[in-house]
C-alpha positions in Angstrom: -21.8 28.2 8.5 -25.4 29.1 7.8 -24.4 31.0 4.6 -23.1 27.9 3.1 -26.3 25.9 3.4 -28.2 27.2 0.2 -25.1 26.7 -2.0 -24.4 23.4 -0.5 -27.9 22.1 -1.0 -27.9 23.4 -4.6 -24.6 21.6 -5.2 -25.8 18.3 -3.8 -29.1 18.7 -5.8 -27.3 19.4 -9.1 -24.9 16.4 -8.5 -27.9 14.1 -7.8 -29.7 15.4 -10.8 -26.7 14.9 -13.1 -26.2 11.3 -11.8 -29.9 10.6 -12.3 -30.0 11.9 -15.9 -26.8 10.0 -16.9 -28.2 6.9 -15.3 -31.5 7.2 -17.1 -29.8 7.7 -20.5 -27.6 4.7 -20.0 -30.6 2.6 -18.9 -32.7 3.7 -21.9 -29.9 2.5 -24.2 -29.1 -0.9 -22.9 -30.6 -1.3 -19.4 -31.9 -4.7 -18.2 -34.5 -5.4 -15.5 -31.7 -5.8 -13.0 -30.2 -2.4 -13.9 -33.6 -0.7 -13.7 -34.2 -2.3 -10.3 -30.8 -1.3 -9.1 -31.3 2.3 -10.3 -34.5 2.6 -8.3 -32.8 1.1 -5.2 -29.9 3.5 -5.6 -32.2 6.5 -5.8 -34.2 5.2 -2.8 -31.2 4.8 -0.5 -29.9 8.3 -1.4 -33.3 9.8 -0.9 -33.6 8.1 2.5 -30.1 8.9 3.6 -29.7 12.5 2.7 -32.2 14.1 5.2 -30.8 11.9 8.0 -27.2 12.9 7.2 -28.2 16.5 6.9 -30.0 16.5 10.2 -27.1 14.8 11.9 -24.6 17.3 10.4 -26.8 20.3 11.6 -27.1 18.8 15.1 -23.4 18.4 15.4 -22.5 21.6 13.7 -20.9 19.8 10.7 -22.9 21.3 7.8 -19.8 21.5 5.7 -19.6 17.7 5.8 -23.0 17.0 4.2 -21.6 17.0 0.7 -18.7 14.7 1.9 -21.2 12.2 3.3 -23.3 12.2 0.1 -20.2 11.7 -2.1 -19.1 8.9 0.2 -22.5 7.2 -0.1 -22.3 7.5 -3.9 -18.9 6.0 -3.9 -20.2 3.2 -1.8 -22.9 2.5 -4.4 -20.1 2.6 -7.0 -18.2 0.1 -5.0 -21.3 -2.2 -5.0 -21.4 -2.0 -8.8 -17.7 -2.9 -9.1 -18.0 -5.7 -6.5 -21.1 -7.1 -8.3 -19.1 -7.2 -11.6 -16.1 -8.8 -9.9 -18.1 -11.4 -8.0 -20.7 -12.3 -10.5 -18.8 -11.4 -13.7 -15.1 -12.1 -13.2 -15.3 -14.9 -10.7 -18.7 -16.1 -11.7 -19.9 -17.1 -8.2 -18.5 -17.2 -4.7 -20.4 -16.6 -1.5 -22.5 -13.7 -2.9 -23.8 -16.0 -5.7 -24.9 -18.6 -3.1 -26.6 -16.0 -1.0 -28.3 -14.6 -4.2 -29.7 -18.0 -5.2 -30.9 -18.7 -1.7 -32.4 -15.3 -1.4 -34.4 -15.7 -4.6 -35.9 -19.0 -3.4 -36.8 -17.5 0.0 -38.3 -14.4 -1.6 -40.6 -16.6 -3.6 -41.8 -18.3 -0.5 -42.3 -15.0 1.4 -44.2 -13.4 -1.4 -46.5 -16.5 -1.6 -47.2 -16.1 2.2 -45.0 -19.1 3.2 -42.7 -17.9 5.9 -41.1 -21.3 6.6 -37.5 -20.6 5.6 -36.4 -24.3 5.6 -33.1 -23.2 7.1 -31.7 -25.1 10.1 -31.0 -21.9 11.9 -31.0 -18.1 11.5 -27.4 -17.5 12.4 -24.2 -17.3 10.6 -24.4 -18.0 6.9 -28.1 -19.0 7.1 -28.9 -15.6 8.5 -27.4 -13.8 5.5 -29.4 -16.1 3.2 -32.6 -15.2 5.2 -31.8 -11.5 5.1 -31.1 -11.6 1.3 -34.5 -13.2 0.9 -36.1 -10.3 2.8 -34.2 -7.8 0.6 -35.5 -9.5 -2.6 -39.0 -9.6 -1.1 -39.0 -5.8 -1.1 -36.9 -4.8 -4.1 -37.6 -7.7 -6.5 -35.0 -10.1 -8.0 -32.3 -7.6 -8.7 -28.8 -8.9 -7.6 -27.2 -5.5 -8.3 -30.0 -3.9 -6.2 -29.2 -6.3 -3.4 -25.5 -5.4 -3.6 -26.5 -1.7 -3.2 -28.6 -2.5 -0.2 -25.7 -4.3 1.5 -23.3 -1.5 0.5 -25.8 0.9 2.2 -25.5 -1.1 5.4 -21.7 -0.9 5.2 -21.9 2.9 4.6 -24.0 3.3 7.8 -21.4 1.2 9.6 -18.7 3.7 8.6 -21.0 6.6 9.7 -21.6 5.0 13.1 -17.9 4.6 13.6 -17.3 8.2 12.7 -19.9 9.4 15.0 -18.6 7.2 17.9 -15.1 8.8 17.4 -16.4 12.3 17.5 -18.4 11.6 20.7 -15.7 9.6 22.6 -12.6 11.5 21.5 -13.4 15.2 21.0 -9.8 16.1 20.7 -9.2 13.6 17.8 -8.9 14.6 14.2 -12.5 13.8 13.1 -12.2 14.8 9.5 -9.0 12.8 9.1 -10.7 9.8 10.6 -13.8 10.3 8.3 -11.6 10.3 5.2 -10.1 7.0 6.2 -13.2 5.2 7.5 -15.3 6.3 4.5 -12.8 6.3 1.6 -10.2 3.7 2.2 -10.5 1.2 -0.7 -11.2 -1.8 1.6 -14.3 0.0 3.0 -15.5 0.9 -0.5 -15.1 -2.6 -1.8 -15.4 -5.4 0.7 -18.6 -4.4 2.6 -20.3 -3.6 -0.7 -21.4 -7.1 -1.5 -24.1 -9.5 -0.6 -22.4 -11.1 2.4 -21.3 -11.0 6.0 -18.8 -8.0 5.8 -21.6 -5.4 5.2 -23.7 -6.8 8.1 -20.7 -6.9 10.4 -19.6 -3.4 9.5 -23.0 -2.0 10.3 -23.4 -4.0 13.5 -19.9 -3.3 14.9 -20.4 0.4 14.0 -23.7 0.5 15.9 -22.0 -1.2 18.9 -19.1 1.3 18.7 -21.6 4.2 18.8 -23.4 2.7 21.8 -20.0 2.1 23.5 -18.9 5.7 22.9 -22.1 7.0 24.5 -21.8 4.5 27.4 -18.2 5.5 28.1 -18.8 9.2 27.7 -21.5 9.8 30.4 -24.7 8.4 28.8 -24.6 4.8 30.3 -28.2 3.7 30.0 -29.0 4.5 26.4 -25.4 3.8 25.3 -25.4 0.3 26.8 -28.7 -0.6 25.1 -27.4 0.6 21.7 -24.0 -1.3 22.3 -25.9 -4.4 23.3 -28.1 -4.2 20.2 -25.1 -3.8 17.9 -23.2 -6.7 19.6 -26.3 -8.9 19.3 -26.7 -8.2 15.6 -22.9 -8.9 15.1 -23.2 -12.1 17.2 -26.0 -13.4 14.9 -23.4 -13.7 12.1 -20.0 -13.8 13.7 -20.2 -14.2 17.5 -16.4 -14.6 17.9 -15.9 -11.1 16.5 -18.7 -9.7 18.7 -17.1 -11.4 21.6 -13.8 -9.7 20.9 -15.5 -6.3 20.9 -17.3 -7.3 24.1 -14.0 -8.0 25.8 -12.7 -4.7 24.5 -15.6 -2.9 26.2 -14.9 -4.8 29.4 -11.3 -3.6 29.3 -12.4 0.0 28.7 -14.8 0.0 31.6 -12.3 -1.7 33.9 -9.5 0.9 33.3 -11.4 4.1 32.7 -10.8 7.0 35.1 -13.8 8.3 37.1 -15.1 11.5 35.4 -16.5 13.0 38.6 -15.0 13.5 42.1 -14.8 10.2 44.0 -17.6 9.4 46.4 -18.9 6.4 48.2 -21.1 5.5 45.2 -18.3 5.7 42.7 -17.0 2.1 43.3 -20.6 0.8 43.2 -21.4 2.5 40.0 -18.2 1.3 38.3 -18.8 -2.2 39.6 -22.3 -2.2 38.3 -21.1 -1.0 34.8 -18.3 -3.6 34.8 -20.7 -6.4 35.8 -23.1 -5.4 33.1 -20.6 -5.5 30.2 -18.9 -8.6 31.7 -22.2 -10.5 31.6 -22.7 -9.4 28.0 -19.2 -10.5 27.1 -19.7 -13.8 28.9 -22.9 -14.5 26.9 -21.1 -13.6 23.7 -18.2 -16.0 24.4 -20.7 -18.8 25.1 -22.3 -18.2 21.8 -18.9 -18.1 20.2 -18.1 -21.6 21.6 -21.3 -23.0 20.2 -20.6 -21.2 16.8 -17.2 -22.9 16.6 -18.6 -26.3 17.7 -21.3 -26.2 15.0 -18.5 -25.9 12.5 -16.6 -28.8 13.8 -13.9 -26.8 15.5 -12.8 -28.3 18.8 -12.7 -25.7 21.6 -11.7 -27.8 24.6 -8.0 -27.9 23.6 -7.5 -24.2 24.0 -7.1 -21.1 21.8 -4.0 -22.5 20.0 -5.8 -25.5 18.7 -8.8 -23.4 17.7 -6.6 -21.0 15.7 -4.7 -23.9 14.1 -7.9 -25.6 13.0 -9.2 -22.3 11.6 -6.0 -21.8 9.7 -6.3 -25.3 8.1 -9.7 -24.4 6.8 -8.5 -21.2 5.2 -5.5 -22.7 3.5 -6.8 -22.7 -0.1 -6.4 -20.8 -3.4 -3.6 -19.0 -5.1 -3.4 -16.4 -2.3 -2.2 -18.9 0.3 0.2 -17.5 2.9 1.9 -19.3 5.8 0.0 -18.1 8.9 1.7 -16.5 11.8 -0.5 -17.6 14.6 -0.1 -15.3 17.6 -0.1 -17.8 20.5 2.8 -16.1 22.4 4.4 -12.6 22.7 7.3 -13.8 20.7 5.1 -14.3 17.7 3.2 -11.1 18.1 5.4 -8.8 15.8 5.1 -11.1 12.8 1.3 -11.5 13.5 0.9 -7.7 13.7 2.8 -7.2 10.5 0.8 -9.9 8.7 -2.6 -8.9 9.8 -2.2 -5.1 9.4 0.3 -4.7 6.5 0.3 -7.7 4.2 0.4 -8.5 1.4 3.5 -6.5 0.8 4.1 -5.1 -2.7 6.7 -7.9 -3.5 4.1 -10.5 -2.6 1.5 -9.3 -5.1 1.0 -11.9 -7.8 -2.0 -10.4 -9.7 -3.9 -7.1 -10.1 -6.2 -7.8 -7.1 -3.4 -8.5 -4.7 -1.5 -5.5 -6.1 -4.4 -3.2 -5.2 -4.5 -4.7 -1.7 -0.7 -4.4 -1.3 -0.9 -0.7 -2.3 -3.5 -0.1 0.5 -1.5 -2.0 3.1 1.6 -0.1 2.1 -0.3 3.1 2.7 -1.4 1.8 6.1 2.2 1.0 7.0 3.4 4.5 5.9 0.5 6.1 7.9 1.5 4.1 10.9 5.1 5.2 10.7 4.5 8.9 10.2 1.8 8.8 12.9 3.7 6.8 15.5 3.6 9.7 17.9 -0.1 10.0 17.4 -0.5 6.3 18.4 1.7 6.9 21.4 -0.5 9.8 22.4 -3.6 7.6 22.1 -1.8 5.0 24.4 -1.3 7.7 27.0 -5.0 8.6 26.9 -6.5 5.1 27.4 -7.8 5.9 30.9 -9.0 9.4 30.1 -10.6 8.3 26.8 -11.6 4.7 27.5 -13.1 4.3 24.0 -9.5 4.2 22.8 -8.9 1.4 25.2 -11.8 -0.5 23.6 -10.2 0.2 20.2 -6.8 -1.0 21.4 -8.1 -4.2 23.0 -10.3 -5.1 20.0 -7.4 -4.5 17.7 -5.2 -6.8 19.7 -7.8 -9.5 19.9 -8.6 -9.3 16.2 -4.9 -9.6 15.4 -4.9 -12.9 17.4 -8.0 -14.1 15.6 -6.9 -13.1 12.1 -3.4 -14.3 12.6 -4.7 -17.8 11.7 -5.8 -16.6 8.2 -3.9 -18.6 5.6 -5.2 -16.7 2.6 -4.5 -13.1 1.6 -7.9 -12.7 0.1 -9.7 -13.9 3.3 -7.4 -11.6 5.4 -8.1 -8.5 3.3 -11.8 -9.1 3.4 -12.0 -9.7 7.2 -9.6 -6.9 8.0 -12.5 -4.4 7.6 -13.8 -5.6 11.0 -10.5 -4.4 12.6 -9.5 -1.3 10.7 -12.1 1.2 12.1 -10.7 0.5 15.6 -7.1 0.6 14.6 -7.4 3.8 12.5 -8.9 5.6 15.6 -5.6 5.1 17.3 -3.8 6.9 14.5 -6.1 10.0 14.6 -5.1 11.5 18.0 -2.5 14.3 17.5 0.0 15.1 20.2 -1.2 17.9 22.4 1.0 20.7 21.1 1.6 19.3 17.6 1.1 21.5 14.6 0.8 18.5 12.3 4.2 18.0 10.5 4.2 18.3 6.7 4.8 14.6 6.1 1.7 13.8 8.1 -0.4 16.4 6.5 0.6 14.9 3.1 -1.0 11.6 4.2 -4.4 12.8 5.5 -5.4 16.4 5.7 -6.3 17.2 9.2 -9.1 19.3 10.5 
């Protein structure tokens, strides 16, 4: 491994130099202030990230992955450029445009020493406006630069998910999982915009990392990191944070004791379960307030909540009749819709076709790795992080089954996929990885 380090560092350095030179040439020819600002931001995030990634790779004996991580970061920056063009150029607005305008106004206030945001709260949509204002305060009024900052947050979310997987499931195919969670088009595109997806990707990834440590023998520090990640997620989407909190409760409840049983074992398990149950209870209370603030009645039960949510999402040309999972009988259709739609035959434009190609790949991967998923199911007690992934996946399917718009479903699916994909990266014990599976994702 050590012999590769000089050549690897040289390769990364040459690639960074080439990108820098090409970027400067393009900017010198027709660059705007926004482009120059974005270029500086891009260089800054790479310069900050590279030593952190390299140190982490050395610590975990993964030096060969440093180049992969850097390439993944550059691709995420490329995703931000594409997403900026699509949101601000093709569609001419959307949520990112609203956040951009609000951020510019807030940045002017902050730079003038006025820290009164004028926002009714610092949660949900208002928090993203506030955070965008902070970003512009530091980088200047560069929308493309802000897209890159948000893409950077999404990248670290993927990195946290990857590290959680390697900690909690050492027998899993880590490189296979890395290729999926870093390079799947949804992760390159959706969390690479000014908006909630990048923040949620980062927050849920941090919570997953803490949960992995908590469930793998480092309870104190792990629980603090998990609580921080869930709190950050709850600021924007408490119902998603609540789903993950319930997944953590499930994992703690069913996990097998790692040491010989003693008279303190039930006490320790009870204390751990109580801690995460209190955390989940607080998140669910915040979820109820979150829904009530948006005019969604919660006293009539989960079915009414999902139906009201579905009605609010029934708009645009990507409308789809929702398959709300309110009973086991409806579960198969809900699973197929949330994980694998739109199908190719349902694609009506280029954007939906690209989404359908990805969901088609996910369906193919699920079929050829069915035995891997069954292996994960048999390991739920021994590797409780997988129980968390399974529970969060199930709850997210219920939540997203109310989506009545393919675009909305594709965007919010990124909050589910890192957990679901973990279940597809656990090979059977004596499996040599069949050729069909190896053709999908090269294993370690």
